[in-house]
N, CA, C and O atoms as CSV, one atom per row, in Angstrom:
chain,resi,resn,atom,element,x,y,z
A,1,UNK,N,N,0.743,-1.253,-0.029
A,1,UNK,CA,C,-0.075,0.030,0.123
A,1,UNK,C,C,0.781,1.165,-0.040
A,1,UNK,O,O,1.705,1.274,0.765
A,2,UNK,N,N,0.621,2.172,-1.080
A,2,UNK,CA,C,1.380,3.281,-0.935
A,2,UNK,C,C,0.766,4.632,-0.194
A,2,UNK,O,O,-0.174,5.152,-0.796
A,3,UNK,N,N,1.057,5.066,0.660
A,3,UNK,CA,C,0.349,6.030,1.409
A,3,UNK,C,C,-0.007,7.121,0.603
A,3,UNK,O,O,0.853,7.650,-0.102
A,4,UNK,N,N,-1.442,7.623,0.620
A,4,UNK,CA,C,-1.641,8.540,-0.407
A,4,UNK,C,C,-0.833,10.132,-0.326
A,4,UNK,O,O,-0.774,11.001,-1.196
A,5,UNK,N,N,-0.315,10.116,0.929
A,5,UNK,CA,C,0.432,11.403,1.144
A,5,UNK,C,C,1.700,11.442,0.162
A,5,UNK,O,O,2.088,12.531,-0.260
A,6,UNK,N,N,2.342,10.257,-0.197
A,6,UNK,CA,C,3.295,10.298,-1.036
A,6,UNK,C,C,3.035,10.542,-2.475
A,6,UNK,O,O,3.898,11.058,-3.185
A,7,UNK,N,N,1.896,10.196,-2.922
A,7,UNK,CA,C,1.417,10.422,-4.328
A,7,UNK,C,C,1.017,11.986,-4.299
A,7,UNK,O,O,1.215,12.631,-5.329
A,8,UNK,N,N,0.493,12.592,-3.232
A,8,UNK,CA,C,0.206,13.905,-3.178
A,8,UNK,C,C,1.291,14.906,-3.397
A,8,UNK,O,O,1.176,15.887,-4.132
A,9,UNK,N,N,2.456,14.559,-2.638
A,9,UNK,CA,C,3.562,15.455,-2.581
A,9,UNK,C,C,4.425,15.212,-3.839
A,9,UNK,O,O,5.223,16.123,-4.058
A,10,UNK,N,N,4.438,14.393,-4.535
A,10,UNK,CA,C,5.381,14.055,-5.649
A,10,UNK,C,C,4.846,13.890,-7.008
A,10,UNK,O,O,5.562,13.660,-7.982
A,11,UNK,N,N,3.634,14.009,-7.044
A,11,UNK,CA,C,2.908,13.849,-8.410
A,11,UNK,C,C,3.299,14.930,-9.337
A,11,UNK,O,O,3.197,14.732,-10.547
A,12,UNK,N,N,3.780,16.165,-8.837
A,12,UNK,CA,C,3.953,17.048,-9.916
A,12,UNK,C,C,5.375,16.754,-10.498
A,12,UNK,O,O,5.628,17.113,-11.648
A,13,UNK,N,N,6.366,16.073,-9.691
A,13,UNK,CA,C,7.468,15.688,-10.293
A,13,UNK,C,C,7.523,14.508,-11.381
A,13,UNK,O,O,8.331,14.398,-12.302
A,14,UNK,N,N,6.390,13.595,-11.022
A,14,UNK,CA,C,6.129,12.820,-12.127
A,14,UNK,C,C,5.596,13.445,-13.328
A,14,UNK,O,O,5.997,13.020,-14.411
A,15,UNK,N,N,4.878,14.250,-13.297
A,15,UNK,CA,C,4.348,15.161,-14.386
A,15,UNK,C,C,5.212,15.767,-15.241
A,15,UNK,O,O,5.092,15.725,-16.465
A,16,UNK,N,N,6.322,16.487,-14.486
A,16,UNK,CA,C,7.326,17.069,-14.852
A,16,UNK,C,C,8.232,16.275,-15.927
A,16,UNK,O,O,8.489,16.643,-17.073
A,17,UNK,N,N,8.641,15.130,-15.294
A,17,UNK,CA,C,9.454,14.059,-15.930
A,17,UNK,C,C,8.648,13.437,-17.183
A,17,UNK,O,O,9.288,13.106,-18.181
A,18,UNK,N,N,7.351,13.289,-17.140
A,18,UNK,CA,C,6.718,12.928,-18.474
A,18,UNK,C,C,6.736,13.753,-19.495
A,18,UNK,O,O,7.009,13.345,-20.623
A,19,UNK,N,N,6.416,15.159,-19.210
A,19,UNK,CA,C,6.435,16.191,-20.129
A,19,UNK,C,C,8.039,16.374,-20.804
A,19,UNK,O,O,8.329,16.656,-21.967
A,20,UNK,N,N,8.831,16.144,-19.791
A,20,UNK,CA,C,10.207,16.415,-20.421
A,20,UNK,C,C,10.740,15.446,-21.531
A,20,UNK,O,O,11.338,15.776,-22.555
A,21,UNK,N,N,10.372,14.072,-21.083
A,21,UNK,CA,C,10.546,12.922,-21.809
A,21,UNK,C,C,9.690,13.107,-23.220
A,21,UNK,O,O,10.224,12.918,-24.313
A,22,UNK,N,N,8.396,13.470,-23.082
A,22,UNK,CA,C,7.605,13.792,-24.478
A,22,UNK,C,C,8.375,14.802,-25.290
A,22,UNK,O,O,8.553,14.573,-26.486
A,23,UNK,N,N,8.878,15.974,-24.699
A,23,UNK,CA,C,9.486,16.956,-25.466
A,23,UNK,C,C,10.733,16.441,-26.070
A,23,UNK,O,O,10.935,16.641,-27.267
A,24,UNK,N,N,11.621,15.770,-25.318
A,24,UNK,CA,C,12.628,15.201,-25.778
A,24,UNK,C,C,12.323,13.980,-27.160
A,24,UNK,O,O,12.968,13.987,-28.208
A,25,UNK,N,N,11.645,13.387,-26.963
A,25,UNK,CA,C,11.187,12.244,-28.002
A,25,UNK,C,C,10.561,13.086,-29.236
A,25,UNK,O,O,10.762,12.681,-30.381
A,26,UNK,N,N,9.866,14.161,-29.022
A,26,UNK,CA,C,9.092,14.990,-30.129
A,26,UNK,C,C,10.522,15.625,-30.799
A,26,UNK,O,O,10.741,15.488,-32.003
A,27,UNK,N,N,11.335,16.231,-30.031
A,27,UNK,CA,C,12.482,16.897,-30.728
A,27,UNK,C,C,13.263,16.015,-31.684
A,27,UNK,O,O,13.584,16.355,-32.823
A,28,UNK,N,N,13.593,14.619,-31.000
A,28,UNK,CA,C,14.312,13.665,-31.699
A,28,UNK,C,C,13.550,13.271,-32.939
A,28,UNK,O,O,14.115,12.805,-33.928
A,29,UNK,N,N,12.179,13.481,-32.851
A,29,UNK,CA,C,11.471,12.857,-34.115
A,29,UNK,C,C,11.772,13.834,-35.333
A,29,UNK,O,O,11.485,13.443,-36.464
A,30,UNK,N,N,12.306,15.020,-35.159
A,30,UNK,CA,C,12.651,15.932,-36.219
A,30,UNK,C,C,13.849,15.653,-36.908
A,30,UNK,O,O,14.079,16.260,-37.954
A,31,UNK,N,N,14.703,14.757,-36.438
A,31,UNK,CA,C,15.939,14.332,-37.151
A,31,UNK,C,C,16.104,13.873,-38.361
A,31,UNK,O,O,17.076,14.115,-39.077
A,32,UNK,N,N,14.771,12.907,-38.755
A,32,UNK,CA,C,14.953,12.422,-40.087
A,32,UNK,C,C,14.639,13.466,-41.218
A,32,UNK,O,O,14.710,13.200,-42.418
A,33,UNK,N,N,14.297,14.634,-40.721
A,33,UNK,CA,C,14.023,15.793,-41.858
A,33,UNK,C,C,15.489,16.329,-42.118
A,33,UNK,O,O,15.706,16.846,-43.214
A,34,UNK,N,N,16.410,16.252,-41.281
A,34,UNK,CA,C,17.593,16.773,-41.434
A,34,UNK,C,C,18.823,15.944,-42.086
A,34,UNK,O,O,20.010,16.263,-42.156
A,35,UNK,N,N,18.151,14.764,-42.548
A,35,UNK,CA,C,19.094,14.021,-43.212
A,35,UNK,C,C,20.106,14.524,-44.311
A,35,UNK,O,O,21.266,14.127,-44.421
A,36,UNK,N,N,19.618,15.259,-44.935
A,36,UNK,CA,C,20.598,15.975,-46.161
A,36,UNK,C,C,21.504,17.131,-45.751
A,36,UNK,O,O,22.368,17.589,-46.500
A,37,UNK,N,N,21.275,17.546,-44.604
A,37,UNK,CA,C,22.005,18.778,-44.005
A,37,UNK,C,C,23.336,18.222,-43.506
A,37,UNK,O,O,23.581,17.042,-43.257
A,38,UNK,N,N,24.150,19.263,-43.403
A,38,UNK,CA,C,25.561,18.963,-42.792
A,38,UNK,C,C,25.214,18.450,-41.288
A,38,UNK,O,O,24.125,18.723,-40.782
A,39,UNK,N,N,26.291,17.622,-40.539
A,39,UNK,CA,C,26.292,16.952,-39.372
A,39,UNK,C,C,26.176,17.981,-38.399
A,39,UNK,O,O,25.702,17.628,-37.319
A,40,UNK,N,N,26.526,19.279,-38.544
A,40,UNK,CA,C,26.742,20.145,-37.579
A,40,UNK,C,C,25.282,20.468,-36.957
A,40,UNK,O,O,25.107,20.208,-35.767
A,41,UNK,N,N,24.343,20.965,-37.637
A,41,UNK,CA,C,22.960,21.214,-37.023
A,41,UNK,C,C,22.279,20.035,-36.293
A,41,UNK,O,O,21.588,20.190,-35.286
A,42,UNK,N,N,22.523,18.874,-36.863
A,42,UNK,CA,C,22.081,17.699,-36.161
A,42,UNK,C,C,22.683,17.492,-34.966
A,42,UNK,O,O,21.994,17.012,-34.066
A,43,UNK,N,N,23.946,17.778,-34.739
A,43,UNK,CA,C,24.702,17.305,-33.701
A,43,UNK,C,C,24.248,18.455,-32.504
A,43,UNK,O,O,23.977,18.171,-31.337
A,44,UNK,N,N,24.241,19.612,-33.014
A,44,UNK,CA,C,23.638,20.687,-32.099
A,44,UNK,C,C,22.360,20.294,-31.566
A,44,UNK,O,O,22.183,20.339,-30.349
A,45,UNK,N,N,21.492,19.929,-32.312
A,45,UNK,CA,C,19.996,19.735,-31.961
A,45,UNK,C,C,20.076,18.515,-30.921
A,45,UNK,O,O,19.437,18.607,-29.872
A,46,UNK,N,N,20.763,17.497,-31.160
A,46,UNK,CA,C,20.866,16.363,-30.290
A,46,UNK,C,C,21.467,16.858,-28.961
A,46,UNK,O,O,21.018,16.530,-27.863
A,47,UNK,N,N,22.694,17.812,-29.185
A,47,UNK,CA,C,23.373,17.884,-27.802
A,47,UNK,C,C,22.546,18.972,-26.904
A,47,UNK,O,O,22.729,19.038,-25.688
A,48,UNK,N,N,21.559,19.880,-27.635
A,48,UNK,CA,C,20.871,20.608,-26.963
A,48,UNK,C,C,19.600,19.955,-26.144
A,48,UNK,O,O,19.262,20.299,-25.011
A,49,UNK,N,N,18.994,18.992,-26.908
A,49,UNK,CA,C,18.121,18.134,-26.225
A,49,UNK,C,C,18.509,17.333,-25.138
A,49,UNK,O,O,17.735,17.142,-24.201
A,50,UNK,N,N,19.720,16.811,-25.178
A,50,UNK,CA,C,20.335,15.891,-24.170
A,50,UNK,C,C,20.500,16.661,-23.059
A,50,UNK,O,O,20.101,16.336,-21.940
A,51,UNK,N,N,21.181,17.862,-23.376
A,51,UNK,CA,C,21.405,18.712,-22.141
A,51,UNK,C,C,20.199,19.349,-21.577
A,51,UNK,O,O,20.266,19.592,-20.372
A,52,UNK,N,N,19.262,19.627,-22.104
A,52,UNK,CA,C,17.964,20.022,-21.712
A,52,UNK,C,C,17.439,18.867,-20.844
A,52,UNK,O,O,17.221,19.075,-19.650
A,53,UNK,N,N,17.254,17.810,-21.324
A,53,UNK,CA,C,16.741,16.663,-20.454
A,53,UNK,C,C,17.516,16.265,-19.201
A,53,UNK,O,O,17.011,15.909,-18.136
A,54,UNK,N,N,18.883,16.381,-19.496
A,54,UNK,CA,C,19.772,16.076,-18.279
A,54,UNK,C,C,19.515,17.189,-17.238
A,54,UNK,O,O,19.286,16.854,-16.075
A,55,UNK,N,N,19.539,18.450,-17.575
A,55,UNK,CA,C,19.190,19.508,-16.574
A,55,UNK,C,C,18.006,19.279,-15.914
A,55,UNK,O,O,17.919,19.207,-14.688
A,56,UNK,N,N,16.994,19.151,-16.764
A,56,UNK,CA,C,15.533,19.133,-16.070
A,56,UNK,C,C,15.446,17.853,-15.042
A,56,UNK,O,O,14.799,17.952,-14.000
A,57,UNK,N,N,16.190,16.553,-15.424
A,57,UNK,CA,C,16.046,15.586,-14.597
A,57,UNK,C,C,16.978,15.666,-13.436
A,57,UNK,O,O,16.829,14.963,-12.437
A,58,UNK,N,N,17.923,16.514,-13.575
A,58,UNK,CA,C,18.999,16.761,-12.322
A,58,UNK,C,C,18.238,17.627,-11.473
A,58,UNK,O,O,18.377,17.367,-10.278
A,59,UNK,N,N,17.409,18.663,-11.766
A,59,UNK,CA,C,16.624,19.478,-11.122
A,59,UNK,C,C,15.605,18.515,-10.458
A,59,UNK,O,O,15.615,18.540,-9.227
A,60,UNK,N,N,14.730,17.673,-11.052
A,60,UNK,CA,C,13.836,17.023,-10.479
A,60,UNK,C,C,14.497,16.016,-9.325
A,60,UNK,O,O,13.915,15.831,-8.256
A,61,UNK,N,N,15.744,15.398,-9.639
A,61,UNK,CA,C,16.286,14.608,-8.713
A,61,UNK,C,C,16.774,15.503,-7.328
A,61,UNK,O,O,16.811,15.007,-6.202
A,62,UNK,N,N,17.091,16.730,-7.603
A,62,UNK,CA,C,17.715,17.572,-6.327
A,62,UNK,C,C,16.322,17.853,-5.710
A,62,UNK,O,O,16.204,17.589,-4.513
A,63,UNK,N,N,15.280,18.339,-6.353
A,63,UNK,CA,C,13.991,18.587,-5.637
A,63,UNK,C,C,13.394,17.404,-4.800
A,63,UNK,O,O,12.940,17.494,-3.659
A,64,UNK,N,N,13.472,16.349,-5.530
A,64,UNK,CA,C,12.833,15.016,-4.874
A,64,UNK,C,C,13.588,14.702,-3.647
A,64,UNK,O,O,13.047,14.487,-2.562
A,65,UNK,N,N,15.098,14.681,-3.899
A,65,UNK,CA,C,15.844,14.332,-2.712
A,65,UNK,C,C,15.779,15.183,-1.494
A,65,UNK,O,O,15.910,14.766,-0.344
A,66,UNK,N,N,15.531,16.598,-1.905
A,66,UNK,CA,C,15.514,17.479,-0.667
A,66,UNK,C,C,13.986,17.257,0.138
A,66,UNK,O,O,13.858,17.235,1.363
A,67,UNK,N,N,12.959,17.113,-0.786
A,67,UNK,CA,C,11.628,16.798,-0.063
A,67,UNK,C,C,11.632,15.637,0.459
A,67,UNK,O,O,10.990,15.555,1.506
A,68,UNK,N,N,12.272,14.447,-0.008
A,68,UNK,CA,C,12.010,13.318,0.750
A,68,UNK,C,C,13.015,13.227,1.909
A,68,UNK,O,O,12.745,12.385,2.766
A,69,UNK,N,N,14.177,13.986,2.082
A,69,UNK,CA,C,14.855,14.109,3.523
A,69,UNK,C,C,14.120,14.680,4.424
A,69,UNK,O,O,14.023,14.256,5.576
A,70,UNK,N,N,13.403,15.926,3.875
A,70,UNK,CA,C,12.678,16.682,4.751
A,70,UNK,C,C,11.464,15.801,5.413
A,70,UNK,O,O,11.147,16.022,6.582
A,71,UNK,N,N,10.848,14.882,4.708
A,71,UNK,CA,C,9.736,14.251,4.908
A,71,UNK,C,C,10.219,13.279,6.046
A,71,UNK,O,O,9.652,13.193,7.136
A,72,UNK,N,N,11.313,12.565,5.679
A,72,UNK,CA,C,11.742,11.417,6.432
A,72,UNK,C,C,12.231,11.889,7.821
A,72,UNK,O,O,12.140,11.106,8.766
A,73,UNK,N,N,12.833,13.343,8.025
A,73,UNK,CA,C,12.910,13.777,9.262
A,73,UNK,C,C,11.843,14.109,10.013
A,73,UNK,O,O,11.891,13.953,11.233
A,74,UNK,N,N,10.634,14.657,9.337
A,74,UNK,CA,C,9.456,14.804,10.065
A,74,UNK,C,C,8.835,13.358,10.484
A,74,UNK,O,O,8.213,13.215,11.536
A,75,UNK,N,N,9.015,12.526,9.756
A,75,UNK,CA,C,8.302,11.059,10.034
A,75,UNK,C,C,9.485,10.427,11.258
A,75,UNK,O,O,9.060,9.513,11.965
A,76,UNK,N,N,10.710,10.833,11.458
A,76,UNK,CA,C,11.489,10.282,12.652
A,76,UNK,C,C,11.084,11.094,13.590
A,76,UNK,O,O,10.694,10.560,14.628
A,77,UNK,N,N,11.063,12.417,13.511
A,77,UNK,CA,C,10.566,13.349,14.669
A,77,UNK,C,C,9.298,12.785,15.498
A,77,UNK,O,O,9.284,12.776,16.729
A,78,UNK,N,N,8.287,12.339,14.734
A,78,UNK,CA,C,6.992,11.919,15.108
A,78,UNK,C,C,6.918,10.535,15.502
A,78,UNK,O,O,5.816,10.110,15.849
A,79,UNK,N,N,7.913,9.765,15.504
A,79,UNK,CA,C,8.091,8.293,15.972
A,79,UNK,C,C,7.204,7.466,15.013
A,79,UNK,O,O,6.477,6.584,15.470
A,80,UNK,N,N,7.252,7.735,13.699
A,80,UNK,CA,C,6.424,7.049,12.612
A,80,UNK,C,C,5.075,7.020,12.867
A,80,UNK,O,O,4.427,6.117,12.338
A,81,UNK,N,N,4.475,7.878,13.621
A,81,UNK,CA,C,3.080,8.086,14.004
A,81,UNK,C,C,2.588,9.218,12.897
A,81,UNK,O,O,2.374,10.334,13.372
A,82,UNK,N,N,2.431,9.087,11.779
A,82,UNK,CA,C,2.055,10.379,10.795
A,82,UNK,C,C,0.827,9.638,10.149
A,82,UNK,O,O,0.794,8.429,9.918
A,83,UNK,N,N,-0.160,10.526,9.895
A,83,UNK,CA,C,-1.443,10.147,9.113
A,83,UNK,C,C,-0.947,9.764,7.763
A,83,UNK,O,O,-0.096,10.416,7.159
A,84,UNK,N,N,-1.601,8.509,7.238
A,84,UNK,CA,C,-1.286,8.122,5.934
A,84,UNK,C,C,-2.011,8.859,4.930
A,84,UNK,O,O,-1.618,8.739,3.770
A,85,UNK,N,N,-2.922,9.540,5.153
A,85,UNK,CA,C,-3.769,10.258,4.371
A,85,UNK,C,C,-3.244,11.887,4.033
A,85,UNK,O,O,-3.080,12.373,2.914
A,86,UNK,N,N,-3.060,12.486,5.225
A,86,UNK,CA,C,-2.566,13.848,5.007
A,86,UNK,C,C,-1.251,14.176,5.568
A,86,UNK,O,O,-0.871,15.320,5.319
A,87,UNK,N,N,-0.537,13.502,6.206
A,87,UNK,CA,C,0.859,13.567,6.693
A,87,UNK,C,C,0.806,14.359,8.084
A,87,UNK,O,O,1.874,14.795,8.513
A,88,UNK,N,N,-0.361,14.573,8.812
A,88,UNK,CA,C,-0.321,15.158,10.114
A,88,UNK,C,C,0.269,14.140,10.895
A,88,UNK,O,O,0.126,12.928,10.738
A,89,UNK,N,N,1.126,14.881,11.980
A,89,UNK,CA,C,1.633,13.907,13.047
A,89,UNK,C,C,0.480,13.509,14.131
A,89,UNK,O,O,-0.307,14.256,14.710
A,90,UNK,N,N,0.604,12.347,14.205
A,90,UNK,CA,C,-0.431,11.584,15.225
A,90,UNK,C,C,0.269,11.360,16.698
A,90,UNK,O,O,-0.333,10.787,17.606
A,91,UNK,N,N,1.449,11.814,16.819
A,91,UNK,CA,C,2.187,11.707,18.067
A,91,UNK,C,C,1.435,12.610,19.148
A,91,UNK,O,O,1.016,13.727,18.841
A,92,UNK,N,N,1.284,12.075,20.425
A,92,UNK,CA,C,0.774,12.705,21.399
A,92,UNK,C,C,-0.711,12.660,21.507
A,92,UNK,O,O,-1.184,13.214,22.499
A,93,UNK,N,N,-1.566,12.077,20.630
A,93,UNK,CA,C,-2.824,11.916,20.559
A,93,UNK,C,C,-3.424,10.866,21.549
A,93,UNK,O,O,-2.812,9.819,21.765
A,94,UNK,N,N,-4.475,11.108,22.078
A,94,UNK,CA,C,-5.013,9.929,23.138
A,94,UNK,C,C,-5.636,9.002,22.135
A,94,UNK,O,O,-6.421,9.302,21.236
A,95,UNK,N,N,-5.061,7.609,22.498
A,95,UNK,CA,C,-5.543,6.618,21.574
A,95,UNK,C,C,-7.059,6.275,22.089
A,95,UNK,O,O,-7.420,6.268,23.266
A,96,UNK,N,N,-7.844,6.000,20.968
A,96,UNK,CA,C,-9.211,5.477,21.147
A,96,UNK,C,C,-9.097,3.945,21.039
A,96,UNK,O,O,-9.215,3.293,20.001
A,97,UNK,N,N,-8.867,3.506,22.190
A,97,UNK,CA,C,-8.529,1.816,22.054
A,97,UNK,C,C,-7.162,1.722,21.344
A,97,UNK,O,O,-6.137,2.126,21.893
A,98,UNK,N,N,-7.172,1.145,20.033
A,98,UNK,CA,C,-5.914,0.990,19.585
A,98,UNK,C,C,-6.069,1.730,18.332
A,98,UNK,O,O,-5.423,1.248,17.401
A,99,UNK,N,N,-6.745,2.756,18.069
A,99,UNK,CA,C,-7.002,3.474,16.934
A,99,UNK,C,C,-6.887,4.828,17.330
A,99,UNK,O,O,-7.328,5.232,18.406
A,100,UNK,N,N,-6.182,5.702,16.317
A,100,UNK,CA,C,-6.122,7.063,16.498
A,100,UNK,C,C,-6.778,7.818,15.162
A,100,UNK,O,O,-6.691,7.432,13.996
A,101,UNK,N,N,-7.428,8.950,15.643
A,101,UNK,CA,C,-8.100,9.716,14.623
A,101,UNK,C,C,-7.409,11.073,14.291
A,101,UNK,O,O,-7.105,11.893,15.158
A,102,UNK,N,N,-7.191,11.235,12.976
A,102,UNK,CA,C,-6.073,12.362,12.542
A,102,UNK,C,C,-7.104,13.592,12.797
A,102,UNK,O,O,-8.257,13.679,12.377
A,103,UNK,N,N,-6.391,14.511,13.590
A,103,UNK,CA,C,-7.287,15.962,13.778
A,103,UNK,C,C,-7.353,16.640,12.621
A,103,UNK,O,O,-8.217,17.515,12.588
A,104,UNK,N,N,-6.682,16.489,11.646
A,104,UNK,CA,C,-6.362,17.161,10.275
A,104,UNK,C,C,-7.679,16.696,9.452
A,104,UNK,O,O,-8.581,17.497,9.209
A,105,UNK,N,N,-7.722,15.311,9.034
A,105,UNK,CA,C,-8.587,14.989,7.990
A,105,UNK,C,C,-9.626,14.061,8.609
A,105,UNK,O,O,-10.521,13.701,7.844
A,106,UNK,N,N,-9.662,13.612,9.864
A,106,UNK,CA,C,-10.573,12.837,10.415
A,106,UNK,C,C,-10.419,11.227,10.299
A,106,UNK,O,O,-11.218,10.430,10.790
A,107,UNK,N,N,-9.247,10.883,9.559
A,107,UNK,CA,C,-9.200,9.336,9.265
A,107,UNK,C,C,-8.883,8.585,10.389
A,107,UNK,O,O,-8.037,9.073,11.138
A,108,UNK,N,N,-9.433,7.363,10.718
A,108,UNK,CA,C,-9.242,6.392,11.733
A,108,UNK,C,C,-7.904,5.627,11.414
A,108,UNK,O,O,-7.996,5.088,10.311
A,109,UNK,N,N,-6.886,5.441,11.924
A,109,UNK,CA,C,-5.639,4.594,11.815
A,109,UNK,C,C,-5.687,3.698,13.103
A,109,UNK,O,O,-6.129,4.080,14.186
A,110,UNK,N,N,-5.197,2.516,12.851
A,110,UNK,CA,C,-4.778,1.679,13.704
A,110,UNK,C,C,-3.349,1.930,13.858
A,110,UNK,O,O,-2.561,2.053,12.920
A,111,UNK,N,N,-3.001,2.013,15.362
A,111,UNK,CA,C,-1.426,2.477,15.669
A,111,UNK,C,C,-0.632,1.516,14.886
A,111,UNK,O,O,0.004,1.965,13.932
A,112,UNK,N,N,-0.579,0.332,15.135
A,112,UNK,CA,C,0.423,-0.651,14.487
A,112,UNK,C,C,0.543,-0.413,13.048
A,112,UNK,O,O,1.636,-0.154,12.544
A,113,UNK,N,N,-0.773,-0.508,12.219
A,113,UNK,CA,C,-0.882,-0.270,10.913
A,113,UNK,C,C,0.126,0.908,10.435
A,113,UNK,O,O,1.020,0.725,9.609
A,114,UNK,N,N,-0.107,1.966,10.984
A,114,UNK,CA,C,0.643,3.306,10.634
A,114,UNK,C,C,2.008,3.017,10.842
A,114,UNK,O,O,2.725,3.134,9.849
A,115,UNK,N,N,2.597,2.626,12.021
A,115,UNK,CA,C,3.946,2.472,12.088
A,115,UNK,C,C,4.477,1.340,11.009
A,115,UNK,O,O,5.489,1.576,10.350
A,116,UNK,N,N,3.903,0.357,10.887
A,116,UNK,CA,C,4.548,-0.767,9.863
A,116,UNK,C,C,4.482,-0.132,8.725
A,116,UNK,O,O,5.534,-0.071,8.089
A,117,UNK,N,N,3.376,0.452,8.198
A,117,UNK,CA,C,3.408,0.980,6.794
A,117,UNK,C,C,4.750,1.997,6.628
A,117,UNK,O,O,5.578,1.934,5.719
A,118,UNK,N,N,4.740,2.734,7.500
A,118,UNK,CA,C,5.859,3.877,7.313
A,118,UNK,C,C,7.253,3.346,7.301
A,118,UNK,O,O,8.112,3.772,6.529
A,119,UNK,N,N,7.471,2.325,8.252
A,119,UNK,CA,C,8.558,1.699,8.455
A,119,UNK,C,C,8.851,0.706,7.195
A,119,UNK,O,O,10.015,0.392,6.947
A,120,UNK,N,N,7.902,0.277,6.500
A,120,UNK,CA,C,7.906,-0.558,5.277
A,120,UNK,C,C,8.500,0.436,4.251
A,120,UNK,O,O,9.461,0.009,3.612
A,121,UNK,N,N,8.127,1.553,4.022
A,121,UNK,CA,C,8.457,2.444,3.113
A,121,UNK,C,C,9.812,3.267,3.482
A,121,UNK,O,O,10.572,3.599,2.572
A,122,UNK,N,N,10.067,3.554,4.694
A,122,UNK,CA,C,11.088,4.468,5.233
A,122,UNK,C,C,11.704,3.546,6.541
A,122,UNK,O,O,11.319,3.813,7.680
A,123,UNK,N,N,12.696,2.435,6.297
A,123,UNK,CA,C,13.087,1.689,7.384
A,123,UNK,C,C,13.843,2.569,8.221
A,123,UNK,O,O,14.322,3.550,7.651
A,124,UNK,N,N,14.071,2.429,9.533
A,124,UNK,CA,C,14.622,3.305,10.398
A,124,UNK,C,C,16.179,3.328,10.094
A,124,UNK,O,O,16.803,4.271,10.579
A,125,UNK,N,N,16.836,2.442,9.382
A,125,UNK,CA,C,18.350,2.614,9.330
A,125,UNK,C,C,18.391,3.535,8.147
A,125,UNK,O,O,19.418,4.213,8.116
A,126,UNK,N,N,17.658,3.713,7.295
A,126,UNK,CA,C,17.693,4.542,5.888
A,126,UNK,C,C,17.253,5.893,6.243
A,126,UNK,O,O,17.481,6.733,5.372
A,127,UNK,N,N,16.623,6.346,7.409
A,127,UNK,CA,C,15.894,7.598,7.532
A,127,UNK,C,C,17.313,8.547,7.898
A,127,UNK,O,O,18.121,8.183,8.752
A,128,UNK,N,N,17.442,9.644,7.209
A,128,UNK,CA,C,18.675,10.552,7.377
A,128,UNK,C,C,18.203,11.587,8.425
A,128,UNK,O,O,18.965,12.480,8.796
């Protein structure tokens, strides 16, 4: 089970990666029209698309890494008790039996399920 908060926080990165890939493929589709021209313009086109794609994916990787590190730090600080739906900390809430109700979105969570799910996605030894 992928916690919905992961998709909410990172879906724009996936969208940017798809758009960049589509633009790169679209640009490379123009190459057959340039077959009769000297190799200089073709190499320039390939180099510019490759450079652009690498820059965009580098930015995506940097932003992703920064956001994931910040998220892991928050997760560690709240002892793996974080709402799977909205990401609100559930630490310090009075348990209703073995269940916790998120004060932000109202979702009921089983204490052990929340911890197990987050530990499966972000094991303690990996958390930075």
